[in-house]
PyMOL commands that place a pseudoatom at each C-alpha (Angstrom):
pseudoatom trace, name=CA, resn=UNK, resi=1, chain=A, elem=C, hetatm=0, pos=[37.301, 18.142, -10.570]
pseudoatom trace, name=CA, resn=UNK, resi=2, chain=A, elem=C, hetatm=0, pos=[38.666, 14.727, -11.413]
pseudoatom trace, name=CA, resn=UNK, resi=3, chain=A, elem=C, hetatm=0, pos=[40.311, 14.441, -14.762]
pseudoatom trace, name=CA, resn=UNK, resi=4, chain=A, elem=C, hetatm=0, pos=[40.096, 10.775, -14.879]
pseudoatom trace, name=CA, resn=UNK, resi=5, chain=A, elem=C, hetatm=0, pos=[38.456, 9.126, -17.915]
pseudoatom trace, name=CA, resn=UNK, resi=6, chain=A, elem=C, hetatm=0, pos=[36.094, 6.259, -17.442]
pseudoatom trace, name=CA, resn=UNK, resi=7, chain=A, elem=C, hetatm=0, pos=[36.888, 2.777, -18.606]
pseudoatom trace, name=CA, resn=UNK, resi=8, chain=A, elem=C, hetatm=0, pos=[33.176, 1.618, -17.868]
pseudoatom trace, name=CA, resn=UNK, resi=9, chain=A, elem=C, hetatm=0, pos=[31.711, 2.875, -21.117]
pseudoatom trace, name=CA, resn=UNK, resi=10, chain=A, elem=C, hetatm=0, pos=[34.389, 1.451, -23.612]
pseudoatom trace, name=CA, resn=UNK, resi=11, chain=A, elem=C, hetatm=0, pos=[33.014, -0.581, -26.542]
pseudoatom trace, name=CA, resn=UNK, resi=12, chain=A, elem=C, hetatm=0, pos=[32.671, -4.281, -25.728]
pseudoatom trace, name=CA, resn=UNK, resi=13, chain=A, elem=C, hetatm=0, pos=[34.823, -6.835, -27.396]
pseudoatom trace, name=CA, resn=UNK, resi=14, chain=A, elem=C, hetatm=0, pos=[33.776, -10.475, -28.360]
pseudoatom trace, name=CA, resn=UNK, resi=15, chain=A, elem=C, hetatm=0, pos=[35.272, -13.332, -26.265]
pseudoatom trace, name=CA, resn=UNK, resi=16, chain=A, elem=C, hetatm=0, pos=[37.471, -14.418, -29.128]
pseudoatom trace, name=CA, resn=UNK, resi=17, chain=A, elem=C, hetatm=0, pos=[38.776, -10.825, -29.571]
pseudoatom trace, name=CA, resn=UNK, resi=18, chain=A, elem=C, hetatm=0, pos=[39.584, -10.559, -25.861]
pseudoatom trace, name=CA, resn=UNK, resi=19, chain=A, elem=C, hetatm=0, pos=[41.288, -13.966, -25.619]
pseudoatom trace, name=CA, resn=UNK, resi=20, chain=A, elem=C, hetatm=0, pos=[43.497, -13.269, -28.692]
pseudoatom trace, name=CA, resn=UNK, resi=21, chain=A, elem=C, hetatm=0, pos=[44.405, -9.990, -27.476]
pseudoatom trace, name=CA, resn=UNK, resi=22, chain=A, elem=C, hetatm=0, pos=[45.216, -10.887, -23.995]
pseudoatom trace, name=CA, resn=UNK, resi=23, chain=A, elem=C, hetatm=0, pos=[47.417, -13.632, -25.399]
pseudoatom trace, name=CA, resn=UNK, resi=24, chain=A, elem=C, hetatm=0, pos=[49.241, -10.925, -27.067]
pseudoatom trace, name=CA, resn=UNK, resi=25, chain=A, elem=C, hetatm=0, pos=[49.537, -8.865, -23.757]
pseudoatom trace, name=CA, resn=UNK, resi=26, chain=A, elem=C, hetatm=0, pos=[51.060, -11.945, -22.068]
pseudoatom trace, name=CA, resn=UNK, resi=27, chain=A, elem=C, hetatm=0, pos=[53.612, -12.930, -24.834]
pseudoatom trace, name=CA, resn=UNK, resi=28, chain=A, elem=C, hetatm=0, pos=[54.362, -9.456, -26.276]
pseudoatom trace, name=CA, resn=UNK, resi=29, chain=A, elem=C, hetatm=0, pos=[54.101, -6.957, -23.321]
pseudoatom trace, name=CA, resn=UNK, resi=30, chain=A, elem=C, hetatm=0, pos=[57.688, -5.613, -23.604]
pseudoatom trace, name=CA, resn=UNK, resi=31, chain=A, elem=C, hetatm=0, pos=[61.127, -5.812, -25.042]
pseudoatom trace, name=CA, resn=UNK, resi=32, chain=A, elem=C, hetatm=0, pos=[64.147, -7.179, -23.465]
pseudoatom trace, name=CA, resn=UNK, resi=33, chain=A, elem=C, hetatm=0, pos=[64.721, -4.182, -21.271]
pseudoatom trace, name=CA, resn=UNK, resi=34, chain=A, elem=C, hetatm=0, pos=[68.129, -3.774, -22.712]
pseudoatom trace, name=CA, resn=UNK, resi=35, chain=A, elem=C, hetatm=0, pos=[67.350, -0.229, -24.107]
pseudoatom trace, name=CA, resn=UNK, resi=36, chain=A, elem=C, hetatm=0, pos=[67.370, 2.895, -22.100]
pseudoatom trace, name=CA, resn=UNK, resi=37, chain=A, elem=C, hetatm=0, pos=[64.334, 2.656, -19.661]
pseudoatom trace, name=CA, resn=UNK, resi=38, chain=A, elem=C, hetatm=0, pos=[63.422, 6.106, -20.401]
pseudoatom trace, name=CA, resn=UNK, resi=39, chain=A, elem=C, hetatm=0, pos=[62.648, 5.218, -24.068]
pseudoatom trace, name=CA, resn=UNK, resi=40, chain=A, elem=C, hetatm=0, pos=[58.907, 5.350, -24.882]
pseudoatom trace, name=CA, resn=UNK, resi=41, chain=A, elem=C, hetatm=0, pos=[59.381, 2.352, -27.312]
pseudoatom trace, name=CA, resn=UNK, resi=42, chain=A, elem=C, hetatm=0, pos=[58.963, 3.355, -30.852]
pseudoatom trace, name=CA, resn=UNK, resi=43, chain=A, elem=C, hetatm=0, pos=[59.060, -0.293, -31.609]
pseudoatom trace, name=CA, resn=UNK, resi=44, chain=A, elem=C, hetatm=0, pos=[56.283, -1.220, -29.264]
pseudoatom trace, name=CA, resn=UNK, resi=45, chain=A, elem=C, hetatm=0, pos=[54.773, -4.675, -29.603]
pseudoatom trace, name=CA, resn=UNK, resi=46, chain=A, elem=C, hetatm=0, pos=[51.141, -5.249, -30.682]
pseudoatom trace, name=CA, resn=UNK, resi=47, chain=A, elem=C, hetatm=0, pos=[48.636, -3.253, -28.322]
pseudoatom trace, name=CA, resn=UNK, resi=48, chain=A, elem=C, hetatm=0, pos=[47.666, -5.436, -25.217]
pseudoatom trace, name=CA, resn=UNK, resi=49, chain=A, elem=C, hetatm=0, pos=[44.111, -5.737, -24.306]
pseudoatom trace, name=CA, resn=UNK, resi=50, chain=A, elem=C, hetatm=0, pos=[42.050, -4.029, -21.755]
pseudoatom trace, name=CA, resn=UNK, resi=51, chain=A, elem=C, hetatm=0, pos=[39.638, -6.167, -19.536]
pseudoatom trace, name=CA, resn=UNK, resi=52, chain=A, elem=C, hetatm=0, pos=[36.073, -6.886, -20.758]
pseudoatom trace, name=CA, resn=UNK, resi=53, chain=A, elem=C, hetatm=0, pos=[33.711, -4.048, -20.340]
pseudoatom trace, name=CA, resn=UNK, resi=54, chain=A, elem=C, hetatm=0, pos=[29.872, -3.349, -20.903]
pseudoatom trace, name=CA, resn=UNK, resi=55, chain=A, elem=C, hetatm=0, pos=[28.492, -2.475, -24.181]
pseudoatom trace, name=CA, resn=UNK, resi=56, chain=A, elem=C, hetatm=0, pos=[28.757, 1.097, -25.347]
pseudoatom trace, name=CA, resn=UNK, resi=57, chain=A, elem=C, hetatm=0, pos=[25.128, 2.031, -26.226]
pseudoatom trace, name=CA, resn=UNK, resi=58, chain=A, elem=C, hetatm=0, pos=[25.995, 5.548, -27.079]
pseudoatom trace, name=CA, resn=UNK, resi=59, chain=A, elem=C, hetatm=0, pos=[25.129, 7.001, -23.700]
pseudoatom trace, name=CA, resn=UNK, resi=60, chain=A, elem=C, hetatm=0, pos=[27.245, 9.932, -22.524]
pseudoatom trace, name=CA, resn=UNK, resi=61, chain=A, elem=C, hetatm=0, pos=[30.567, 8.916, -20.871]
pseudoatom trace, name=CA, resn=UNK, resi=62, chain=A, elem=C, hetatm=0, pos=[30.537, 9.053, -17.046]
pseudoatom trace, name=CA, resn=UNK, resi=63, chain=A, elem=C, hetatm=0, pos=[33.257, 10.308, -14.822]
pseudoatom trace, name=CA, resn=UNK, resi=64, chain=A, elem=C, hetatm=0, pos=[35.613, 7.435, -13.511]
pseudoatom trace, name=CA, resn=UNK, resi=65, chain=A, elem=C, hetatm=0, pos=[34.906, 6.719, -9.930]
pseudoatom trace, name=CA, resn=UNK, resi=66, chain=A, elem=C, hetatm=0, pos=[36.573, 3.273, -9.883]
pseudoatom trace, name=CA, resn=UNK, resi=67, chain=A, elem=C, hetatm=0, pos=[40.286, 4.513, -10.202]
pseudoatom trace, name=CA, resn=UNK, resi=68, chain=A, elem=C, hetatm=0, pos=[41.846, 6.105, -7.284]
pseudoatom trace, name=CA, resn=UNK, resi=69, chain=A, elem=C, hetatm=0, pos=[38.683, 6.245, -5.067]
pseudoatom trace, name=CA, resn=UNK, resi=70, chain=A, elem=C, hetatm=0, pos=[40.516, 4.555, -2.089]
pseudoatom trace, name=CA, resn=UNK, resi=71, chain=A, elem=C, hetatm=0, pos=[43.942, 6.190, -2.662]
pseudoatom trace, name=CA, resn=UNK, resi=72, chain=A, elem=C, hetatm=0, pos=[45.544, 7.862, 0.216]
pseudoatom trace, name=CA, resn=UNK, resi=73, chain=A, elem=C, hetatm=0, pos=[47.004, 11.157, -1.135]
pseudoatom trace, name=CA, resn=UNK, resi=74, chain=A, elem=C, hetatm=0, pos=[49.421, 11.140, 1.894]
pseudoatom trace, name=CA, resn=UNK, resi=75, chain=A, elem=C, hetatm=0, pos=[51.059, 7.890, 1.072]
pseudoatom trace, name=CA, resn=UNK, resi=76, chain=A, elem=C, hetatm=0, pos=[54.141, 8.681, -1.008]
pseudoatom trace, name=CA, resn=UNK, resi=77, chain=A, elem=C, hetatm=0, pos=[55.710, 5.523, -2.703]
pseudoatom trace, name=CA, resn=UNK, resi=78, chain=A, elem=C, hetatm=0, pos=[57.880, 7.430, -5.021]
pseudoatom trace, name=CA, resn=UNK, resi=79, chain=A, elem=C, hetatm=0, pos=[58.441, 11.078, -6.300]
pseudoatom trace, name=CA, resn=UNK, resi=80, chain=A, elem=C, hetatm=0, pos=[60.070, 12.181, -9.509]
pseudoatom trace, name=CA, resn=UNK, resi=81, chain=A, elem=C, hetatm=0, pos=[60.441, 15.427, -11.112]
pseudoatom trace, name=CA, resn=UNK, resi=82, chain=A, elem=C, hetatm=0, pos=[59.845, 16.739, -14.687]
pseudoatom trace, name=CA, resn=UNK, resi=83, chain=A, elem=C, hetatm=0, pos=[60.357, 19.794, -16.556]
pseudoatom trace, name=CA, resn=UNK, resi=84, chain=A, elem=C, hetatm=0, pos=[59.440, 23.461, -15.293]
pseudoatom trace, name=CA, resn=UNK, resi=85, chain=A, elem=C, hetatm=0, pos=[58.646, 22.580, -11.773]
pseudoatom trace, name=CA, resn=UNK, resi=86, chain=A, elem=C, hetatm=0, pos=[56.388, 19.454, -12.389]
pseudoatom trace, name=CA, resn=UNK, resi=87, chain=A, elem=C, hetatm=0, pos=[56.444, 16.833, -9.724]
pseudoatom trace, name=CA, resn=UNK, resi=88, chain=A, elem=C, hetatm=0, pos=[54.978, 13.398, -9.918]
pseudoatom trace, name=CA, resn=UNK, resi=89, chain=A, elem=C, hetatm=0, pos=[54.186, 11.661, -6.639]
pseudoatom trace, name=CA, resn=UNK, resi=90, chain=A, elem=C, hetatm=0, pos=[53.002, 7.963, -6.862]
pseudoatom trace, name=CA, resn=UNK, resi=91, chain=A, elem=C, hetatm=0, pos=[50.641, 6.927, -4.135]
pseudoatom trace, name=CA, resn=UNK, resi=92, chain=A, elem=C, hetatm=0, pos=[49.783, 3.319, -5.206]
pseudoatom trace, name=CA, resn=UNK, resi=93, chain=A, elem=C, hetatm=0, pos=[51.230, 0.366, -7.283]
pseudoatom trace, name=CA, resn=UNK, resi=94, chain=A, elem=C, hetatm=0, pos=[48.892, -2.595, -6.920]
pseudoatom trace, name=CA, resn=UNK, resi=95, chain=A, elem=C, hetatm=0, pos=[48.240, -5.855, -8.681]
pseudoatom trace, name=CA, resn=UNK, resi=96, chain=A, elem=C, hetatm=0, pos=[44.545, -6.301, -9.717]
pseudoatom trace, name=CA, resn=UNK, resi=97, chain=A, elem=C, hetatm=0, pos=[42.582, -9.223, -10.601]
pseudoatom trace, name=CA, resn=UNK, resi=98, chain=A, elem=C, hetatm=0, pos=[42.998, -10.394, -14.040]
pseudoatom trace, name=CA, resn=UNK, resi=99, chain=A, elem=C, hetatm=0, pos=[46.599, -9.991, -14.396]
pseudoatom trace, name=CA, resn=UNK, resi=100, chain=A, elem=C, hetatm=0, pos=[46.771, -5.979, -14.492]
pseudoatom trace, name=CA, resn=UNK, resi=101, chain=A, elem=C, hetatm=0, pos=[48.898, -3.598, -12.389]
pseudoatom trace, name=CA, resn=UNK, resi=102, chain=A, elem=C, hetatm=0, pos=[47.507, -0.300, -11.712]
pseudoatom trace, name=CA, resn=UNK, resi=103, chain=A, elem=C, hetatm=0, pos=[49.647, 2.879, -11.031]
pseudoatom trace, name=CA, resn=UNK, resi=104, chain=A, elem=C, hetatm=0, pos=[47.870, 5.771, -9.277]
pseudoatom trace, name=CA, resn=UNK, resi=105, chain=A, elem=C, hetatm=0, pos=[49.164, 9.189, -8.242]
pseudoatom trace, name=CA, resn=UNK, resi=106, chain=A, elem=C, hetatm=0, pos=[49.240, 12.863, -9.053]
pseudoatom trace, name=CA, resn=UNK, resi=107, chain=A, elem=C, hetatm=0, pos=[51.157, 15.518, -10.873]
pseudoatom trace, name=CA, resn=UNK, resi=108, chain=A, elem=C, hetatm=0, pos=[51.551, 18.863, -9.439]
pseudoatom trace, name=CA, resn=UNK, resi=109, chain=A, elem=C, hetatm=0, pos=[52.806, 22.155, -11.031]
pseudoatom trace, name=CA, resn=UNK, resi=110, chain=A, elem=C, hetatm=0, pos=[55.000, 23.789, -8.439]
pseudoatom trace, name=CA, resn=UNK, resi=111, chain=A, elem=C, hetatm=0, pos=[56.458, 26.137, -11.055]
pseudoatom trace, name=CA, resn=UNK, resi=112, chain=A, elem=C, hetatm=0, pos=[55.423, 29.601, -11.933]
pseudoatom trace, name=CA, resn=UNK, resi=113, chain=A, elem=C, hetatm=0, pos=[53.965, 28.947, -15.363]
pseudoatom trace, name=CA, resn=UNK, resi=114, chain=A, elem=C, hetatm=0, pos=[51.290, 26.798, -16.817]
pseudoatom trace, name=CA, resn=UNK, resi=115, chain=A, elem=C, hetatm=0, pos=[52.602, 23.658, -18.371]
pseudoatom trace, name=CA, resn=UNK, resi=116, chain=A, elem=C, hetatm=0, pos=[51.475, 21.610, -21.393]
pseudoatom trace, name=CA, resn=UNK, resi=117, chain=A, elem=C, hetatm=0, pos=[50.695, 17.976, -20.773]
pseudoatom trace, name=CA, resn=UNK, resi=118, chain=A, elem=C, hetatm=0, pos=[50.760, 16.697, -24.466]
pseudoatom trace, name=CA, resn=UNK, resi=119, chain=A, elem=C, hetatm=0, pos=[54.151, 15.108, -24.262]
pseudoatom trace, name=CA, resn=UNK, resi=120, chain=A, elem=C, hetatm=0, pos=[53.037, 12.529, -21.581]
pseudoatom trace, name=CA, resn=UNK, resi=121, chain=A, elem=C, hetatm=0, pos=[50.876, 10.722, -24.303]
pseudoatom trace, name=CA, resn=UNK, resi=122, chain=A, elem=C, hetatm=0, pos=[54.217, 9.497, -25.724]
pseudoatom trace, name=CA, resn=UNK, resi=123, chain=A, elem=C, hetatm=0, pos=[55.375, 9.052, -29.457]
pseudoatom trace, name=CA, resn=UNK, resi=124, chain=A, elem=C, hetatm=0, pos=[52.864, 6.341, -30.938]
pseudoatom trace, name=CA, resn=UNK, resi=125, chain=A, elem=C, hetatm=0, pos=[50.915, 8.397, -33.387]
pseudoatom trace, name=CA, resn=UNK, resi=126, chain=A, elem=C, hetatm=0, pos=[47.810, 6.161, -33.118]
pseudoatom trace, name=CA, resn=UNK, resi=127, chain=A, elem=C, hetatm=0, pos=[47.976, 6.290, -29.410]
pseudoatom trace, name=CA, resn=UNK, resi=128, chain=A, elem=C, hetatm=0, pos=[48.488, 10.188, -29.081]
pseudoatom trace, name=CA, resn=UNK, resi=129, chain=A, elem=C, hetatm=0, pos=[45.637, 10.788, -31.601]
pseudoatom trace, name=CA, resn=UNK, resi=130, chain=A, elem=C, hetatm=0, pos=[43.247, 8.422, -29.713]
pseudoatom trace, name=CA, resn=UNK, resi=131, chain=A, elem=C, hetatm=0, pos=[44.476, 9.615, -26.183]
pseudoatom trace, name=CA, resn=UNK, resi=132, chain=A, elem=C, hetatm=0, pos=[45.184, 13.378, -26.402]
pseudoatom trace, name=CA, resn=UNK, resi=133, chain=A, elem=C, hetatm=0, pos=[46.761, 14.985, -23.312]
pseudoatom trace, name=CA, resn=UNK, resi=134, chain=A, elem=C, hetatm=0, pos=[46.889, 11.547, -21.498]
pseudoatom trace, name=CA, resn=UNK, resi=135, chain=A, elem=C, hetatm=0, pos=[49.563, 9.570, -19.516]
pseudoatom trace, name=CA, resn=UNK, resi=136, chain=A, elem=C, hetatm=0, pos=[49.542, 6.764, -22.216]
pseudoatom trace, name=CA, resn=UNK, resi=137, chain=A, elem=C, hetatm=0, pos=[53.367, 7.110, -22.779]
pseudoatom trace, name=CA, resn=UNK, resi=138, chain=A, elem=C, hetatm=0, pos=[54.073, 5.748, -19.271]
pseudoatom trace, name=CA, resn=UNK, resi=139, chain=A, elem=C, hetatm=0, pos=[56.327, 2.454, -19.188]
pseudoatom trace, name=CA, resn=UNK, resi=140, chain=A, elem=C, hetatm=0, pos=[57.382, 0.072, -16.666]
pseudoatom trace, name=CA, resn=UNK, resi=141, chain=A, elem=C, hetatm=0, pos=[60.800, -1.991, -16.916]
pseudoatom trace, name=CA, resn=UNK, resi=142, chain=A, elem=C, hetatm=0, pos=[61.093, -5.211, -15.135]
pseudoatom trace, name=CA, resn=UNK, resi=143, chain=A, elem=C, hetatm=0, pos=[64.981, -5.338, -15.009]
pseudoatom trace, name=CA, resn=UNK, resi=144, chain=A, elem=C, hetatm=0, pos=[65.164, -8.783, -13.624]
pseudoatom trace, name=CA, resn=UNK, resi=145, chain=A, elem=C, hetatm=0, pos=[62.750, -10.200, -16.270]
pseudoatom trace, name=CA, resn=UNK, resi=146, chain=A, elem=C, hetatm=0, pos=[64.284, -7.986, -19.009]
pseudoatom trace, name=CA, resn=UNK, resi=147, chain=A, elem=C, hetatm=0, pos=[60.920, -6.559, -20.233]
pseudoatom trace, name=CA, resn=UNK, resi=148, chain=A, elem=C, hetatm=0, pos=[59.344, -3.275, -20.890]
pseudoatom trace, name=CA, resn=UNK, resi=149, chain=A, elem=C, hetatm=0, pos=[55.409, -2.925, -20.261]
pseudoatom trace, name=CA, resn=UNK, resi=150, chain=A, elem=C, hetatm=0, pos=[53.243, -0.327, -21.979]
pseudoatom trace, name=CA, resn=UNK, resi=151, chain=A, elem=C, hetatm=0, pos=[50.072, 1.112, -20.742]
pseudoatom trace, name=CA, resn=UNK, resi=152, chain=A, elem=C, hetatm=0, pos=[46.989, -1.121, -21.663]
pseudoatom trace, name=CA, resn=UNK, resi=153, chain=A, elem=C, hetatm=0, pos=[44.681, -0.118, -24.424]
pseudoatom trace, name=CA, resn=UNK, resi=154, chain=A, elem=C, hetatm=0, pos=[41.571, -1.585, -26.105]
pseudoatom trace, name=CA, resn=UNK, resi=155, chain=A, elem=C, hetatm=0, pos=[41.392, -2.576, -29.770]
pseudoatom trace, name=CA, resn=UNK, resi=156, chain=A, elem=C, hetatm=0, pos=[40.501, 0.997, -30.806]
pseudoatom trace, name=CA, resn=UNK, resi=157, chain=A, elem=C, hetatm=0, pos=[43.759, 2.049, -29.217]
pseudoatom trace, name=CA, resn=UNK, resi=158, chain=A, elem=C, hetatm=0, pos=[42.190, 3.829, -26.211]
pseudoatom trace, name=CA, resn=UNK, resi=159, chain=A, elem=C, hetatm=0, pos=[44.199, 3.599, -23.176]
pseudoatom trace, name=CA, resn=UNK, resi=160, chain=A, elem=C, hetatm=0, pos=[43.415, 2.401, -19.628]
pseudoatom trace, name=CA, resn=UNK, resi=161, chain=A, elem=C, hetatm=0, pos=[44.694, 5.576, -18.203]
pseudoatom trace, name=CA, resn=UNK, resi=162, chain=A, elem=C, hetatm=0, pos=[43.937, 9.130, -17.548]
pseudoatom trace, name=CA, resn=UNK, resi=163, chain=A, elem=C, hetatm=0, pos=[43.079, 11.335, -20.480]
pseudoatom trace, name=CA, resn=UNK, resi=164, chain=A, elem=C, hetatm=0, pos=[42.191, 14.980, -21.353]
pseudoatom trace, name=CA, resn=UNK, resi=165, chain=A, elem=C, hetatm=0, pos=[44.448, 16.465, -18.760]
pseudoatom trace, name=CA, resn=UNK, resi=166, chain=A, elem=C, hetatm=0, pos=[44.320, 20.262, -19.614]
pseudoatom trace, name=CA, resn=UNK, resi=167, chain=A, elem=C, hetatm=0, pos=[47.264, 22.573, -19.276]
pseudoatom trace, name=CA, resn=UNK, resi=168, chain=A, elem=C, hetatm=0, pos=[48.536, 22.494, -15.643]
pseudoatom trace, name=CA, resn=UNK, resi=169, chain=A, elem=C, hetatm=0, pos=[48.538, 26.008, -13.959]
pseudoatom trace, name=CA, resn=UNK, resi=170, chain=A, elem=C, hetatm=0, pos=[50.723, 26.853, -11.322]
pseudoatom trace, name=CA, resn=UNK, resi=171, chain=A, elem=C, hetatm=0, pos=[49.843, 25.330, -7.979]
pseudoatom trace, name=CA, resn=UNK, resi=172, chain=A, elem=C, hetatm=0, pos=[47.310, 22.818, -9.704]
pseudoatom trace, name=CA, resn=UNK, resi=173, chain=A, elem=C, hetatm=0, pos=[47.219, 19.084, -9.286]
pseudoatom trace, name=CA, resn=UNK, resi=174, chain=A, elem=C, hetatm=0, pos=[46.119, 16.493, -11.714]
pseudoatom trace, name=CA, resn=UNK, resi=175, chain=A, elem=C, hetatm=0, pos=[45.270, 12.920, -10.066]
pseudoatom trace, name=CA, resn=UNK, resi=176, chain=A, elem=C, hetatm=0, pos=[46.328, 10.142, -12.663]
pseudoatom trace, name=CA, resn=UNK, resi=177, chain=A, elem=C, hetatm=0, pos=[46.040, 6.444, -13.053]
pseudoatom trace, name=CA, resn=UNK, resi=178, chain=A, elem=C, hetatm=0, pos=[47.375, 3.955, -15.630]
pseudoatom trace, name=CA, resn=UNK, resi=179, chain=A, elem=C, hetatm=0, pos=[47.084, 0.119, -16.009]
pseudoatom trace, name=CA, resn=UNK, resi=180, chain=A, elem=C, hetatm=0, pos=[49.749, -2.184, -17.429]
pseudoatom trace, name=CA, resn=UNK, resi=181, chain=A, elem=C, hetatm=0, pos=[50.014, -6.014, -17.919]
pseudoatom trace, name=CA, resn=UNK, resi=182, chain=A, elem=C, hetatm=0, pos=[51.325, -7.355, -14.410]
pseudoatom trace, name=CA, resn=UNK, resi=183, chain=A, elem=C, hetatm=0, pos=[54.868, -8.497, -14.425]
pseudoatom trace, name=CA, resn=UNK, resi=184, chain=A, elem=C, hetatm=0, pos=[55.383, -12.097, -12.933]
pseudoatom trace, name=CA, resn=UNK, resi=185, chain=A, elem=C, hetatm=0, pos=[54.651, -12.416, -9.155]
pseudoatom trace, name=CA, resn=UNK, resi=186, chain=A, elem=C, hetatm=0, pos=[58.380, -12.885, -8.548]
pseudoatom trace, name=CA, resn=UNK, resi=187, chain=A, elem=C, hetatm=0, pos=[58.948, -9.365, -9.689]
pseudoatom trace, name=CA, resn=UNK, resi=188, chain=A, elem=C, hetatm=0, pos=[58.455, -6.993, -6.726]
pseudoatom trace, name=CA, resn=UNK, resi=189, chain=A, elem=C, hetatm=0, pos=[59.978, -3.758, -8.282]
pseudoatom trace, name=CA, resn=UNK, resi=190, chain=A, elem=C, hetatm=0, pos=[59.992, -2.017, -11.653]
pseudoatom trace, name=CA, resn=UNK, resi=191, chain=A, elem=C, hetatm=0, pos=[61.314, 1.198, -13.057]
pseudoatom trace, name=CA, resn=UNK, resi=192, chain=A, elem=C, hetatm=0, pos=[58.640, 3.613, -13.898]
pseudoatom trace, name=CA, resn=UNK, resi=193, chain=A, elem=C, hetatm=0, pos=[58.905, 6.254, -16.685]
pseudoatom trace, name=CA, resn=UNK, resi=194, chain=A, elem=C, hetatm=0, pos=[56.684, 8.970, -17.971]
pseudoatom trace, name=CA, resn=UNK, resi=195, chain=A, elem=C, hetatm=0, pos=[57.840, 11.182, -20.671]
pseudoatom trace, name=CA, resn=UNK, resi=196, chain=A, elem=C, hetatm=0, pos=[59.598, 14.512, -19.506]
pseudoatom trace, name=CA, resn=UNK, resi=197, chain=A, elem=C, hetatm=0, pos=[60.050, 12.994, -16.044]
pseudoatom trace, name=CA, resn=UNK, resi=198, chain=A, elem=C, hetatm=0, pos=[63.049, 11.169, -14.668]
pseudoatom trace, name=CA, resn=UNK, resi=199, chain=A, elem=C, hetatm=0, pos=[62.762, 7.401, -14.257]
pseudoatom trace, name=CA, resn=UNK, resi=200, chain=A, elem=C, hetatm=0, pos=[61.951, 6.338, -10.722]
pseudoatom trace, name=CA, resn=UNK, resi=201, chain=A, elem=C, hetatm=0, pos=[61.607, 2.835, -8.837]
pseudoatom trace, name=CA, resn=UNK, resi=202, chain=A, elem=C, hetatm=0, pos=[58.321, 1.516, -7.694]
pseudoatom trace, name=CA, resn=UNK, resi=203, chain=A, elem=C, hetatm=0, pos=[57.700, -1.288, -5.248]
pseudoatom trace, name=CA, resn=UNK, resi=204, chain=A, elem=C, hetatm=0, pos=[54.544, -3.634, -6.142]
pseudoatom trace, name=CA, resn=UNK, resi=205, chain=A, elem=C, hetatm=0, pos=[51.967, -4.544, -3.685]
pseudoatom trace, name=CA, resn=UNK, resi=206, chain=A, elem=C, hetatm=0, pos=[49.418, -7.253, -3.879]
for i in range(1, 206): cmd.bond("trace and resi %d" % i, "trace and resi %d" % (i + 1))
show_as sticks, trace
zoom trace
């Protein structure tokens, strides 16, 4: 069963809010990249905005089918290992319309014990509270542009990423996705880090 959380039922923002928040995303999406790329960024800039979404009318949230629908699991762009036999494989890194970059992949537990997922949410208290057991703690570092990028979130601090990933049992796999502000078109490669995993280099398509 997919563990991706839908972005289609997020609360709608006014045009003024979206414009202002996107301006923050473009001007303050990261630091100068001089720090350790594995840092989760305790001094993260103001939260970037997510794309506009339909109004939330209190209907039950639906399973996300937009993210990862056409990803080929046999395509391996990068692989990085974490603690206790966890392996993260990145299947796609693609620019999207609107100035976003989507990273999709999967995490598999190749160990012999169940592994907790809470650390992947990062260290920002508000983000962790709003997105428990998520991959909201992921970051990208553009070394050439000297900037660090954080997972997009809306004005309620809910991330555009996979959430509610339960404890990962041995042999089980959790598909994941996350969206970031897109680096400049001249940037074709970034360093990707998810807490507890080693940093790996990703090539951008699109």
